[in-house]
C-alpha positions in Angstrom: 79.0 95.2 105.4 80.5 91.9 104.8 78.4 89.5 106.9 79.4 86.1 105.6 83.0 85.3 104.4 81.8 82.8 101.8 79.7 85.4 100.1 82.6 87.7 99.2 86.2 87.4 98.1 88.6 87.7 101.0 90.4 91.1 101.2 93.8 89.8 102.3 94.7 89.3 98.6 94.5 93.1 98.1 97.5 93.5 100.5 99.7 92.1 97.8 98.8 94.9 95.4 100.9 98.0 94.7 100.8 100.1 97.8 98.9 103.1 96.5 96.2 100.9 94.9 95.8 98.9 98.1 95.5 102.2 100.1 92.7 103.3 97.9 90.8 100.0 98.3 91.3 100.1 102.1 90.1 103.6 102.3 87.0 102.8 100.4 86.3 99.7 102.6 86.7 101.8 105.8 84.2 104.3 104.5 81.6 101.6 103.9 81.1 100.7 107.5 82.2 101.1 111.1 82.5 97.3 111.3 85.2 97.4 108.6 87.0 100.1 110.6 86.9 97.9 113.7 88.1 94.8 111.7 91.0 96.7 110.2 91.9 98.0 113.7 92.1 94.4 115.0 94.3 93.3 112.1 96.5 96.4 112.3 97.2 96.0 116.0 98.1 92.3 115.7 101.7 91.4 116.1 101.6 89.0 113.2 99.2 86.7 111.2 98.6 83.0 111.3 97.3 81.2 108.2 95.8 77.8 108.8 95.8 76.0 105.5 93.9 72.9 106.4 92.9 72.3 102.8 96.5 71.6 101.6 99.3 69.1 102.4 102.7 70.5 101.4 105.5 68.2 100.5 108.8 69.2 102.1 111.4 70.7 99.8 109.1 71.0 96.8 108.3 73.9 94.4 104.8 73.6 95.9 106.3 74.5 99.3 108.0 77.6 97.9 104.8 78.8 96.3 102.9 78.1 99.5 105.3 80.1 101.6 105.4 83.0 99.2 101.7 83.5 98.7 99.6 80.3 99.2 96.3 80.8 97.4 96.4 84.5 98.4 93.1 84.5 100.3 94.3 84.1 103.9 97.6 86.1 103.7 98.0 89.6 105.0 101.1 91.1 103.5 100.9 94.3 105.5 102.1 92.4 108.6 105.8 91.8 109.5 105.3 88.1 109.1 102.8 85.4 108.6 103.2 81.9 110.1 101.5 79.3 107.9 100.5 75.8 109.0 99.5 73.1 106.4 97.2 70.1 107.1 100.2 67.7 107.2 102.1 69.7 109.8 104.4 71.7 107.5 105.2 75.1 108.9 106.2 78.1 106.8 107.1 81.8 107.4 106.5 84.6 105.1 108.4 87.7 106.4 108.5 91.3 105.2 112.2 91.2 104.4 113.3 94.8 105.2 113.4 94.0 108.9 114.5 90.3 108.6 116.9 89.5 105.9 117.7 85.8 106.4 119.5 85.7 109.7 116.7 87.0 111.9 114.1 84.9 110.1 116.2 81.7 110.3 116.9 82.2 114.0 113.2 82.8 114.7 112.2 79.6 112.9 114.7 77.4 114.8 
């Protein structure tokens, strides 16, 4: 069981892997403990994710902003959700959306 986040790599980064590979990892993690099953249940039933990136300040309109919105450092993103709202230390807000449901128009409307 993972008892202290700092002792282990975060698992959100696995959600960016090829789907079959991530499914195998998730299956293995759920077989390890009932707590993991419960944690996956909480994440699965959430409407979306929020990433609080208090360790970074993102300059508007920069390449850094694009990389931050796409994947950040990878550790606090969960790409299995429809979207993740990201907040940087300096107040910048980003949205990473799974695009099959929200190609441009819906995402732009939501962010306004």
